[in-house]
C-alpha positions as CSV (number, residue, x, y, z in Angstrom):
1,M,-123.2,-177.4,-139.0
2,K,-124.6,-180.1,-136.7
3,Y,-126.0,-182.7,-139.0
4,A,-125.2,-184.6,-142.2
5,I,-128.0,-186.1,-144.3
6,A,-126.9,-188.9,-146.7
7,I,-129.1,-190.6,-149.3
8,D,-128.3,-193.6,-151.4
9,F,-130.4,-193.9,-154.6
10,G,-130.6,-197.7,-155.3
11,S,-132.5,-199.6,-157.9
12,T,-134.6,-201.3,-155.2
13,F,-134.5,-199.0,-152.2
14,T,-133.6,-195.4,-151.5
15,K,-131.8,-195.3,-148.1
16,L,-131.6,-192.4,-145.7
17,V,-129.1,-191.9,-142.9
18,I,-128.9,-188.8,-140.6
19,I,-125.7,-188.2,-138.8
20,D,-125.1,-186.1,-135.7
21,L,-121.6,-184.7,-136.5
22,N,-121.0,-183.5,-133.0
23,E,-121.9,-186.8,-131.3
24,K,-120.3,-188.7,-134.3
25,K,-123.2,-191.2,-134.5
26,V,-126.2,-192.2,-136.6
27,I,-129.4,-190.8,-135.1
28,H,-131.8,-192.2,-137.8
29,S,-131.7,-194.6,-140.7
30,D,-134.5,-195.6,-143.0
31,K,-135.3,-197.0,-146.4
32,M,-138.2,-196.9,-148.8
33,P,-139.0,-198.4,-152.2
34,S,-136.9,-196.7,-154.9
35,T,-138.5,-194.2,-157.3
36,V,-135.6,-193.9,-159.7
37,G,-137.5,-195.8,-162.4
38,S,-140.2,-193.0,-162.4
39,D,-138.9,-189.9,-160.7
40,A,-135.9,-189.9,-158.4
41,A,-137.0,-186.6,-156.9
42,V,-140.0,-188.3,-155.3
43,G,-137.8,-190.6,-153.2
44,M,-135.5,-187.7,-152.3
45,N,-138.4,-185.5,-151.1
46,Q,-139.7,-188.4,-149.0
47,C,-136.3,-188.7,-147.4
48,F,-136.0,-185.0,-146.9
49,D,-139.5,-184.9,-145.2
50,I,-138.4,-187.5,-142.7
51,A,-135.2,-185.6,-142.0
52,K,-137.1,-182.4,-141.4
53,N,-139.3,-184.2,-138.9
54,K,-136.3,-185.7,-137.1
55,I,-134.0,-182.6,-136.8
56,G,-136.3,-179.7,-137.6
57,K,-136.6,-177.5,-140.6
58,D,-133.9,-175.0,-139.6
59,E,-131.3,-177.7,-138.9
60,F,-132.3,-179.4,-142.1
61,E,-131.6,-176.3,-144.2
62,K,-128.1,-176.0,-142.6
63,A,-127.2,-179.7,-142.8
64,M,-124.6,-181.2,-145.1
65,K,-126.4,-183.2,-147.8
66,L,-124.5,-186.1,-149.5
67,A,-125.6,-188.6,-152.1
68,S,-124.5,-191.8,-153.7
69,S,-126.2,-194.1,-156.2
70,S,-126.2,-197.6,-157.6
71,A,-129.4,-196.8,-159.6
72,A,-127.6,-197.4,-162.9
73,G,-127.6,-201.0,-161.8
74,G,-123.8,-201.2,-162.1
75,L,-122.7,-200.4,-165.7
76,R,-122.1,-203.5,-167.7
77,M,-118.6,-203.7,-169.1
78,A,-116.9,-206.0,-171.6
79,V,-113.1,-206.3,-171.6
80,I,-110.8,-207.1,-174.4
81,G,-107.1,-208.0,-173.7
82,L,-104.3,-209.9,-175.3
83,T,-104.0,-212.7,-172.7
84,K,-106.5,-214.3,-170.4
85,S,-104.8,-213.4,-167.1
86,L,-104.1,-209.8,-168.0
87,S,-107.5,-209.3,-169.5
88,L,-109.3,-210.6,-166.4
89,M,-107.1,-208.6,-164.0
90,A,-107.4,-205.5,-166.1
91,G,-111.2,-205.8,-166.0
92,E,-111.3,-206.3,-162.2
93,A,-108.9,-203.4,-161.6
94,A,-110.8,-201.0,-163.8
95,A,-114.1,-202.0,-162.2
96,L,-112.7,-201.5,-158.7
97,G,-114.9,-198.9,-157.1
98,A,-116.0,-197.4,-160.4
99,G,-119.6,-198.7,-160.3
100,V,-119.3,-201.3,-163.1
101,K,-119.5,-205.1,-163.4
102,V,-117.7,-207.2,-166.0
103,V,-120.1,-209.2,-168.1
104,A,-117.9,-210.4,-170.9
105,N,-114.1,-211.0,-171.3
106,Y,-112.2,-211.7,-174.5
107,M,-108.5,-212.3,-175.1
108,G,-106.2,-212.7,-178.1
109,N,-107.3,-212.1,-181.7
110,L,-111.0,-211.4,-181.8
111,T,-113.1,-213.8,-184.0
112,E,-116.5,-213.3,-185.7
113,E,-118.0,-215.4,-182.9
114,N,-116.5,-213.2,-180.3
115,I,-117.9,-210.1,-182.0
116,H,-121.3,-211.7,-182.1
117,T,-121.4,-212.6,-178.4
118,L,-120.1,-209.1,-177.6
119,E,-123.0,-207.6,-179.6
120,E,-125.4,-209.8,-177.7
121,S,-123.8,-209.3,-174.2
122,K,-125.8,-206.0,-173.5
123,A,-122.5,-204.5,-172.4
124,E,-122.7,-200.7,-171.9
125,I,-118.9,-200.0,-171.9
126,L,-116.1,-201.7,-173.8
127,L,-112.6,-201.6,-172.2
128,F,-110.2,-202.2,-175.0
129,G,-106.5,-202.9,-174.0
130,G,-103.5,-204.8,-175.1
131,G,-99.8,-204.6,-175.5
132,Y,-97.3,-203.2,-173.1
133,E,-95.8,-199.8,-174.1
134,H,-94.0,-200.1,-177.4
135,G,-95.0,-203.8,-177.6
136,N,-97.6,-205.6,-179.6
137,R,-99.2,-203.6,-182.4
138,T,-100.5,-206.2,-184.8
139,M,-103.0,-207.9,-182.6
140,V,-104.2,-204.6,-181.2
141,M,-105.0,-203.2,-184.6
142,H,-106.6,-206.5,-185.7
143,N,-109.0,-206.2,-182.7
144,A,-109.6,-202.5,-183.3
145,K,-110.7,-203.2,-186.9
146,M,-113.0,-206.0,-185.7
147,I,-114.6,-203.6,-183.1
148,A,-114.9,-200.8,-185.6
149,E,-116.7,-203.0,-188.2
150,S,-119.0,-204.4,-185.5
151,A,-122.6,-203.2,-184.7
152,I,-121.7,-202.2,-181.2
153,R,-122.7,-198.6,-180.3
154,I,-121.3,-198.2,-176.8
155,P,-118.5,-196.0,-175.3
156,I,-115.1,-197.6,-176.0
157,I,-112.2,-196.9,-173.7
158,Y,-108.8,-197.7,-175.3
159,C,-106.1,-198.3,-172.7
160,G,-103.4,-200.3,-174.5
161,N,-100.1,-199.7,-176.3
162,S,-100.0,-195.9,-176.9
163,D,-98.0,-196.4,-180.1
164,V,-101.2,-197.1,-181.9
165,A,-103.6,-195.0,-179.8
166,S,-104.2,-192.4,-182.5
167,D,-104.7,-195.1,-185.1
168,V,-107.3,-196.8,-182.9
169,R,-109.1,-193.5,-182.3
170,I,-109.2,-192.5,-186.0
171,L,-110.5,-196.0,-186.8
172,M,-113.3,-195.8,-184.3
173,L,-114.3,-192.2,-185.1
174,S,-114.4,-193.1,-188.8
175,R,-117.2,-195.6,-187.9
176,K,-118.9,-193.0,-185.7
177,K,-118.1,-194.8,-182.5
178,Q,-117.5,-193.0,-179.2
179,C,-113.9,-193.6,-178.2
180,F,-111.9,-192.4,-175.2
181,I,-108.1,-192.7,-175.2
182,V,-106.3,-193.1,-171.9
183,E,-102.9,-194.0,-170.7
184,N,-101.8,-197.7,-171.0
185,M,-103.4,-199.5,-168.2
186,I,-100.6,-202.1,-168.1
187,P,-97.6,-200.2,-169.4
188,K,-95.1,-203.0,-168.5
189,L,-95.0,-206.4,-166.9
190,G,-96.3,-206.4,-163.3
191,E,-97.3,-202.7,-163.4
192,K,-100.8,-201.3,-163.6
193,N,-102.1,-197.7,-164.1
194,V,-105.8,-197.9,-163.5
195,E,-106.7,-194.3,-162.3
196,P,-107.2,-192.8,-165.9
197,V,-109.6,-195.7,-166.8
198,Q,-111.5,-195.4,-163.6
199,E,-112.0,-191.7,-164.0
200,V,-113.6,-192.2,-167.5
201,I,-115.8,-194.9,-166.1
202,R,-117.0,-192.8,-163.2
203,N,-117.8,-189.9,-165.6
204,L,-119.8,-192.3,-167.7
205,F,-121.6,-193.5,-164.6
206,L,-122.4,-190.0,-163.6
207,Q,-123.7,-189.2,-167.1
208,R,-126.0,-192.3,-166.8
209,I,-127.3,-191.1,-163.5
210,T,-127.9,-187.6,-164.8
211,D,-129.9,-189.1,-167.7
212,M,-132.2,-191.0,-165.4
213,K,-135.6,-189.5,-164.6
214,G,-135.5,-186.7,-162.1
215,F,-131.7,-186.8,-161.4
216,D,-131.1,-183.5,-163.2
217,R,-133.1,-181.9,-160.4
218,V,-132.0,-184.1,-157.6
219,K,-128.3,-183.5,-158.0
220,K,-128.7,-179.8,-157.3
221,A,-129.9,-180.5,-153.8
222,F,-126.6,-182.1,-152.7
223,D,-123.2,-180.8,-151.6
224,N,-121.2,-183.5,-153.4
225,E,-121.2,-184.9,-156.9
226,F,-123.0,-188.2,-157.1
227,T,-120.7,-191.0,-156.1
228,P,-121.1,-194.6,-157.2
229,T,-122.2,-196.6,-154.1
230,P,-119.4,-199.2,-154.6
231,K,-116.8,-196.5,-154.5
232,A,-118.3,-195.0,-151.3
233,V,-118.2,-198.4,-149.7
234,L,-114.7,-199.1,-150.9
235,D,-113.5,-195.7,-149.5
236,A,-115.2,-196.5,-146.2
237,G,-113.6,-199.9,-146.0
238,E,-110.1,-198.6,-146.6
239,L,-110.6,-195.9,-143.9
240,L,-112.0,-198.4,-141.4
241,S,-109.1,-200.8,-142.0
242,K,-106.2,-198.3,-142.0
243,G,-107.5,-195.7,-139.5
244,T,-106.3,-192.1,-139.3
245,E,-103.4,-190.3,-137.7
246,K,-105.6,-189.9,-134.6
247,Q,-107.5,-193.2,-134.5
248,N,-106.6,-196.8,-135.1
249,G,-108.4,-198.8,-137.7
250,M,-109.7,-202.3,-137.4
251,G,-106.9,-203.8,-139.5
252,Q,-107.5,-206.4,-142.2
253,L,-111.1,-206.9,-143.1
254,M,-113.7,-208.0,-145.7
255,I,-117.1,-206.5,-146.6
256,I,-119.9,-208.5,-148.2
257,D,-122.9,-206.9,-149.8
258,I,-125.6,-209.1,-151.3
259,G,-128.2,-207.4,-153.5
260,G,-131.0,-208.6,-155.8
261,A,-128.7,-209.1,-158.8
262,T,-125.1,-209.1,-157.6
263,T,-122.9,-210.0,-154.7
264,D,-120.1,-207.5,-154.0
265,V,-117.0,-208.5,-152.0
266,Y,-114.4,-206.0,-150.7
267,S,-111.1,-206.9,-149.1
268,M,-108.7,-204.6,-147.3
269,N,-105.3,-206.2,-146.7
270,S,-101.8,-206.3,-148.0
271,N,-101.2,-209.3,-150.2
272,K,-98.6,-211.6,-148.7
273,S,-96.9,-214.6,-150.2
274,Y,-98.5,-217.8,-148.8
275,L,-95.8,-220.1,-147.4
276,G,-93.2,-218.6,-149.7
277,A,-95.1,-219.0,-152.9
278,K,-94.0,-216.9,-155.9
279,L,-96.5,-214.1,-156.6
280,T,-97.6,-214.0,-160.2
281,G,-99.6,-211.6,-162.3
282,L,-100.4,-207.9,-161.5
283,E,-99.8,-206.6,-158.0
284,E,-102.9,-206.9,-155.9
285,P,-104.2,-203.7,-154.4
286,Y,-104.7,-203.2,-150.7
287,E,-108.3,-202.4,-151.3
288,K,-110.0,-204.7,-153.8
289,R,-113.6,-205.1,-154.9
290,T,-115.1,-207.8,-157.1
291,V,-118.8,-207.9,-158.2
292,E,-120.4,-211.2,-159.2
293,G,-123.3,-210.4,-161.6
294,D,-124.6,-214.0,-161.5
295,L,-125.0,-214.2,-157.7
296,G,-128.0,-212.3,-156.3
297,M,-131.1,-212.8,-154.2
298,R,-133.7,-212.1,-157.0
299,E,-132.8,-211.4,-160.6
300,S,-129.9,-213.9,-160.6
301,S,-131.1,-216.4,-158.0
302,E,-131.4,-219.1,-160.7
303,S,-127.7,-219.0,-161.3
304,V,-127.0,-219.3,-157.6
305,I,-129.1,-222.4,-156.9
306,T,-127.9,-224.5,-159.8
307,D,-128.3,-228.3,-160.0
308,K,-125.1,-228.6,-157.9
309,Y,-126.8,-226.8,-154.9
310,L,-130.3,-228.1,-155.2
311,P,-129.7,-230.9,-152.7
312,E,-128.5,-228.3,-150.2
313,A,-131.6,-226.1,-150.9
314,E,-133.9,-229.1,-150.4
315,L,-132.2,-229.9,-147.1
316,R,-132.2,-226.4,-145.8
317,S,-135.8,-225.4,-146.9
318,G,-137.7,-228.6,-146.6
319,M,-139.1,-227.9,-150.1
320,T,-139.1,-230.3,-153.1
321,R,-137.0,-229.6,-156.1
322,E,-140.0,-228.6,-158.1
323,E,-141.2,-226.2,-155.4
324,I,-137.7,-224.7,-155.2
325,K,-137.5,-224.2,-159.0
326,Q,-141.0,-222.6,-159.0
327,S,-140.0,-220.3,-156.1
328,I,-136.8,-219.3,-157.8
329,E,-138.7,-218.4,-160.9
330,H,-141.1,-216.3,-158.8
331,R,-138.1,-214.4,-157.3
332,M,-136.7,-213.7,-160.8
333,R,-140.1,-212.2,-161.9
334,E,-140.9,-210.4,-158.7
335,H,-137.8,-208.6,-157.5
336,D,-139.5,-207.1,-154.5
337,F,-140.7,-210.5,-153.2
338,L,-140.5,-211.0,-149.5
339,P,-140.6,-214.5,-147.9
340,N,-144.0,-215.2,-146.4
341,T,-143.4,-218.7,-145.0
342,D,-140.8,-220.4,-143.0
343,A,-139.8,-222.5,-146.0
344,E,-139.4,-219.5,-148.2
345,Q,-137.2,-217.7,-145.6
346,K,-135.0,-220.8,-145.3
347,L,-134.7,-220.9,-149.1
348,D,-133.7,-217.2,-149.1
349,N,-131.0,-218.0,-146.4
350,C,-129.7,-220.8,-148.6
351,I,-129.5,-218.5,-151.6
352,A,-127.5,-216.0,-149.5
353,A,-125.2,-218.7,-148.1
354,V,-124.3,-220.1,-151.5
355,A,-123.9,-216.6,-153.0
356,I,-121.4,-215.7,-150.2
357,R,-119.6,-219.0,-150.5
358,Q,-119.1,-218.7,-154.2
359,A,-118.4,-214.9,-154.4
360,T,-115.8,-214.9,-151.7
361,R,-113.9,-217.8,-153.3
362,R,-113.9,-216.1,-156.6
363,H,-112.5,-213.1,-154.9
364,A,-109.7,-215.0,-153.1
365,G,-106.4,-216.1,-154.6
366,Y,-105.1,-219.6,-154.8
367,V,-101.8,-221.5,-154.9
368,R,-100.6,-224.2,-157.3
369,K,-97.6,-226.3,-157.6
370,S,-94.5,-224.8,-159.2
371,Y,-92.0,-226.6,-161.3
372,T,-89.6,-223.6,-161.3
373,A,-86.3,-223.9,-159.5
374,G,-86.4,-222.2,-156.2
375,Y,-90.2,-222.2,-155.7
376,N,-92.6,-224.9,-154.6
377,M,-95.7,-222.9,-155.3
378,F,-97.1,-220.1,-157.5
379,Q,-99.7,-217.8,-155.9
380,V,-102.3,-216.2,-158.1
381,G,-104.5,-213.5,-156.7
382,K,-105.0,-212.2,-153.1
383,N,-104.1,-214.1,-149.9
384,L,-107.0,-213.6,-147.5
385,T,-105.9,-216.2,-144.8
386,D,-105.0,-213.6,-142.2
387,I,-108.3,-211.7,-142.3
388,T,-110.5,-212.1,-139.3
389,T,-113.0,-209.2,-139.5
390,I,-116.0,-209.7,-141.8
391,I,-118.7,-207.0,-142.2
392,G,-122.0,-207.8,-143.7
393,T,-124.3,-205.2,-145.4
394,G,-127.5,-205.6,-147.4
395,G,-130.9,-206.6,-146.1
396,I,-130.6,-210.4,-146.3
397,I,-127.6,-210.3,-144.0
398,V,-128.4,-207.4,-141.8
399,F,-131.9,-208.5,-140.9
400,N,-131.2,-212.2,-140.7
401,Q,-131.7,-214.0,-137.4
402,D,-128.6,-216.1,-138.1
403,A,-126.4,-213.5,-139.8
404,A,-123.3,-214.8,-138.1
405,A,-123.7,-218.2,-139.8
406,L,-124.1,-216.5,-143.2
407,L,-120.9,-214.5,-142.8
408,K,-119.0,-217.5,-141.5
409,E,-119.5,-219.0,-145.0
410,V,-116.2,-217.3,-145.8
411,E,-114.3,-219.5,-143.5
412,K,-112.0,-222.0,-145.1
413,K,-113.6,-225.4,-145.6
414,E,-112.1,-228.9,-146.4
415,T,-113.2,-228.5,-150.0
416,D,-111.2,-225.2,-150.4
417,V,-108.1,-227.0,-151.6
418,N,-105.4,-224.4,-152.3
419,I,-107.9,-221.4,-152.0
420,L,-106.5,-218.7,-149.7
421,M,-109.6,-218.1,-147.5
422,P,-109.8,-216.8,-143.9
423,E,-109.4,-219.5,-141.3
424,K,-111.6,-218.0,-138.5
425,V,-113.7,-214.8,-138.6
426,S,-115.4,-212.3,-136.3
427,P,-118.6,-211.1,-138.0
428,Y,-120.0,-207.5,-137.8
429,L,-123.2,-206.0,-139.2
430,D,-123.8,-202.7,-140.9
431,T,-127.3,-202.3,-139.4
432,E,-127.6,-198.6,-140.0
433,Y,-126.3,-198.4,-143.6
434,V,-123.3,-196.5,-142.3
435,L,-120.7,-197.7,-144.8
436,F,-121.9,-195.7,-147.8
437,V,-122.3,-192.6,-145.5
438,A,-118.7,-192.9,-144.2
439,G,-117.4,-193.2,-147.7
440,L,-119.2,-190.0,-148.7
441,L,-118.2,-188.2,-145.5
442,R,-114.6,-189.2,-145.7
443,E,-113.6,-186.4,-148.0
444,K,-115.2,-183.8,-145.7
445,D,-114.2,-185.2,-142.3
446,E,-112.4,-188.5,-142.1
447,E,-112.2,-188.5,-138.3
448,T,-116.0,-188.3,-138.0
449,A,-116.4,-190.8,-140.8
450,L,-114.3,-193.4,-138.9
451,S,-115.9,-192.7,-135.6
452,I,-119.5,-193.2,-136.8
453,M,-118.4,-196.6,-138.3
454,K,-116.9,-197.7,-135.0
455,N,-120.0,-196.5,-133.2
456,S,-122.5,-198.1,-135.6
457,L,-121.1,-201.5,-136.7
458,K,-122.5,-204.3,-134.5
459,R,-120.7,-207.5,-133.6
460,C,-122.8,-210.6,-134.1
461,E,-122.4,-214.2,-132.9
């Protein structure tokens, strides 16, 4: 087998990458408007036709064919926990690489108002946790009854105190609600067990993909099960960072991916205490992903350029506030809009810069003063200060004339008081869409997967 053909089915674009497995490099990459809204098979066949022209029909037939998809748009998940910190961390951990984004978060005893906002949130999955093993039962059952009596009709994943798991399931099934019971996600203080939850979420993602038009036929053409694109990128990032037995990795790094609706941030590094601060909360993973559903180039651009950032947008674009607001409204209506003037391009760059700035600071940890004997500071979240390698992917970054300046938005600024951001970064670009491919290829041949990333990623200044 000489070639691998990888396709990523996105909501906006379908991407094609052809890999020469012997040379360990990308020989062709392309993208075209997505057809997942009408018939995914149309986009697949377009990609396959291009591949046949590039490598010939015989080699095409023998080639490895791999697929990922973000076409479900990132399943929308609501999270219910007993405390704010644990609820938020549980949601982030469960979403890690599983193709979901957290759109609502509740903690403590649910109220009627909470239930109302949950019903209105358009969540597609409910992650319901609470209570360490053999711990709180009362609050968990209160929340279970509130959920059971609500109008929500979405899959519920219960991942709390197992002492009441069967009671929760019986209660949900009695109200004809779909309920999955998994092991306690936070069985005891400081310990997390996310794999069972992630497995259920990935299965729900794949079910969603299969239900979309044409995917029942499309999936038969590939040699792997459809993988959520965020998981593929996360797997690629971990491999690129750590390396293999035969090849060194690039060490600590971050990946930033801006789309029309979201900005995804990935970090690959061990969490260290900052200047001796006491680490609090759940242990941070080496590979971490966060997705910001209100920071995107099109659908969510209005929540990027808020009143706070309008002066910056005016200065960067040369447009008036009214022109900016009208232009943002147009982006929200026309998701495939491409800038057709210098001012519009500068506004796009401003949206991207602000999205990166906000998303990376939400991803990062922070320190605060401690009044506990023996410690001057508490550290919450992940310490990114030692990261120097930043990789940008997504069209607005990859095809930007000043991509380096965009990626350097992650560097620590004077206003980043106590936020654990990188000090100085070296930016790279994923110009050939190699990250998702490497993540898919990793299970088949990790040496080749790492090599093609090293050969394809481009340093920018």
